[in-house]
VOKOL-485765 format. One record per residue (C-alpha): x, y, z; residue in one letter. Coordinates in Angstrom, 2 decimals, m for minus. Last residue first. Layout:
BEGIN
x/y/z/aa
X/Y/Z/a
...
This chain:
BEGIN
x/y/z/aa
12.74/56.56/104.51/l
11.22/53.32/105.79/w
9.32/51.48/103.08/q
10.47/53.36/99.97/s
14.02/53.42/101.32/t
14.05/49.70/102.03/l
12.59/48.70/98.65/t
14.87/50.94/96.61/e
17.95/49.98/98.65/k
17.48/46.22/98.41/r
20.25/45.33/95.93/e
22.32/48.34/97.02/h
22.08/47.33/100.67/w
22.88/43.71/99.84/e
26.09/44.80/98.10/e
26.87/47.10/101.05/v
26.76/44.10/103.33/t
24.23/43.01/105.96/v
24.74/40.81/109.00/g
22.78/39.40/111.92/y
24.63/37.63/114.73/r
22.52/35.73/117.25/v
24.11/36.16/120.66/h
25.06/33.77/123.46/d
25.35/35.46/126.84/e
28.23/35.80/129.31/w
26.29/36.89/132.41/v
26.71/39.99/134.60/g
23.93/42.07/133.03/n
25.21/41.17/129.57/i
28.77/40.00/128.98/e
29.10/39.36/125.26/l
29.66/36.38/122.93/f
29.02/33.42/125.18/r
28.39/31.36/122.02/q
28.09/33.15/118.70/a
24.85/32.02/117.09/i
24.12/32.02/113.37/g
24.49/34.42/110.44/e
20.85/35.54/110.30/d
20.52/37.95/107.35/r
18.58/41.18/107.77/l
14.98/41.34/106.58/g
14.31/44.83/107.91/l
11.24/43.73/109.86/k
13.19/40.70/111.10/d
15.97/43.00/112.30/v
13.64/44.96/114.58/v
11.68/41.83/115.59/r
14.92/40.43/117.02/r
15.15/43.31/119.48/s
11.68/42.61/120.86/n
12.23/38.84/120.95/d
15.27/39.04/123.21/n
15.47/35.26/123.76/r
18.32/34.81/121.26/p
20.48/37.60/122.75/i
21.12/40.00/119.85/i
24.15/40.99/117.75/c
23.68/43.47/114.89/i
26.20/43.54/112.06/e
27.30/45.95/109.38/l
29.51/45.38/106.34/r
31.26/47.40/103.63/h
31.55/50.82/105.24/l
31.58/53.90/103.01/r
30.95/56.38/105.82/l
28.41/58.32/103.76/e
26.66/55.70/101.61/e
27.06/52.51/103.62/f
27.05/53.85/107.17/a
24.51/56.64/106.55/f
22.12/54.34/104.66/r
22.44/51.73/107.40/m
21.81/54.39/110.05/l
18.52/55.42/108.44/v
17.53/51.74/108.18/c
18.37/51.32/111.87/v
16.21/54.32/112.69/g
13.24/52.92/110.78/e
13.60/49.56/112.52/s
13.88/51.44/115.81/v
10.69/53.42/115.22/f
8.84/50.21/114.32/a
5.70/51.22/116.28/h
5.78/48.40/118.86/g
7.89/50.21/121.42/a
7.35/53.91/122.12/r
6.13/53.46/125.73/s
8.99/51.01/126.27/q
11.51/53.75/125.46/d
13.85/52.32/122.84/i
17.29/50.69/122.73/w
19.89/50.19/120.02/y
23.15/48.62/118.90/g
24.80/48.52/115.46/i
28.24/47.01/114.85/t
30.75/48.28/112.27/g
32.79/47.06/109.30/t
35.36/48.15/106.74/q
37.24/44.84/107.10/q
40.46/45.22/105.09/a
41.49/48.51/106.69/g
38.68/50.18/108.64/r
37.08/48.88/111.82/v
34.13/50.64/113.43/i
33.39/49.14/116.84/n
30.11/51.00/117.33/n
27.23/52.44/115.32/l
24.64/53.53/117.84/n
20.88/53.88/117.99/i
19.44/55.56/121.08/e
16.01/55.95/122.65/g
12.83/58.04/122.49/a
14.09/61.54/123.28/v
11.36/63.95/122.22/a
10.98/66.05/119.06/g
8.03/64.05/117.75/d
10.28/60.97/117.87/v
13.98/61.41/118.60/f
16.64/58.69/118.59/l
19.89/59.86/120.19/g
22.84/58.95/118.06/f
26.27/57.40/118.62/a
28.86/57.14/115.84/y
31.91/55.00/116.61/a
35.60/54.54/115.74/v
36.08/57.54/113.43/g
38.48/59.36/115.71/l
36.32/62.47/115.69/q
33.24/60.34/116.22/r
34.86/58.58/119.19/d
35.88/61.96/120.61/r
32.27/63.15/120.47/d
31.26/59.91/122.17/r
33.65/60.63/125.01/a
32.24/64.16/125.34/a
28.67/62.82/125.53/c
29.68/60.33/128.23/r
31.46/63.08/130.15/s
28.25/65.13/130.06/a
26.30/62.10/131.33/f
28.81/61.67/134.17/v
28.46/65.35/135.06/d
24.65/65.10/135.13/r
24.65/62.13/137.49/e
21.53/59.95/137.69/r
21.27/58.25/134.27/t
24.99/58.74/133.64/p
25.87/56.50/136.61/d
29.53/56.76/137.55/g
31.99/54.02/136.76/q
34.25/52.51/139.43/n
32.10/49.39/139.91/p
31.88/48.73/136.14/l
28.39/49.06/134.64/r
26.97/45.70/133.62/s
26.37/45.16/129.92/p
22.78/45.67/128.72/e
19.79/43.41/128.04/w
18.47/42.93/131.60/p
19.01/46.70/132.16/l
16.48/47.91/129.58/l
12.89/47.20/130.69/w
13.59/47.34/134.44/s
15.41/50.65/133.95/e
12.77/52.17/131.65/n
11.46/55.10/133.68/r
15.01/55.93/134.74/l
16.28/55.86/131.15/r
13.50/58.06/129.80/v
13.88/60.64/132.58/d
17.66/60.63/132.22/s
17.42/61.38/128.50/w
15.03/64.31/129.04/a
17.02/65.81/131.91/p
20.46/65.13/130.32/f
19.83/66.53/126.83/d
21.72/69.71/127.81/p
24.99/67.68/127.76/a
24.73/66.71/124.10/v
23.33/63.64/122.33/l
24.44/63.04/118.76/p
21.57/63.27/116.28/r
18.76/61.08/114.96/m
15.35/62.19/113.70/m
12.43/59.81/113.38/v
9.12/59.76/111.53/r
9.94/59.35/107.83/r
13.65/58.92/108.44/g
16.17/61.63/109.16/y
19.84/61.89/110.13/l
21.33/65.02/111.68/r
24.97/65.97/112.21/l
25.24/69.61/113.29/g
28.75/69.19/114.56/n
29.84/65.57/114.06/a
31.26/66.06/110.57/q
29.98/64.37/107.43/p
32.67/63.04/105.02/l
34.17/65.05/102.17/s
36.65/66.80/104.48/p
38.13/63.46/105.69/h
37.42/63.11/109.41/n
36.22/59.53/108.90/l
39.60/58.42/107.60/p
39.60/57.47/103.90/r
40.27/53.83/103.11/r
37.70/53.24/100.37/d
37.97/49.65/99.12/t
34.26/48.87/98.89/n
33.78/45.42/97.40/m
């Protein structure tokens, strides 16, 4: 079991500035304020595709898809999260264009050494396994650079598109957590998928040859 307790801003760990992660076809980096036009365009085109699977925005929250300043504040908040070591958020880029996001959230150190992965993709890019590739890239980063011990992905059971991502990677189904998260105004059950660093090392050669 990994017992590393170093904070994420330890000098030997990757820093947010200039952070880039690569797969065979995808590049992942933190979003910045100048990404607003491209990111907003993708989000607005995909509202009906994405919103049924996302938490409701609070009434007092601005809309980052329509308000440049709110998007810039979102980027700044995610920068602070990286500096604190509690989350790593990445834009997913395909052929140099914004295609979605893949995020590592809820990082817990101490005895758990865990984090939760979430993702979304432009509908026009769906079906090409870009997200599966990006999740594999993020798994390598989380286990080998951040030294986490366990990752999980939580998905609404009827969200077949998201479940295909983890099926392609062969992640372990750990069962259903009832009314686990508020999604689009409803407390939804979620299937919890898990993977540990031991499983990563057992399958690393296969996963990297397939995706990276």
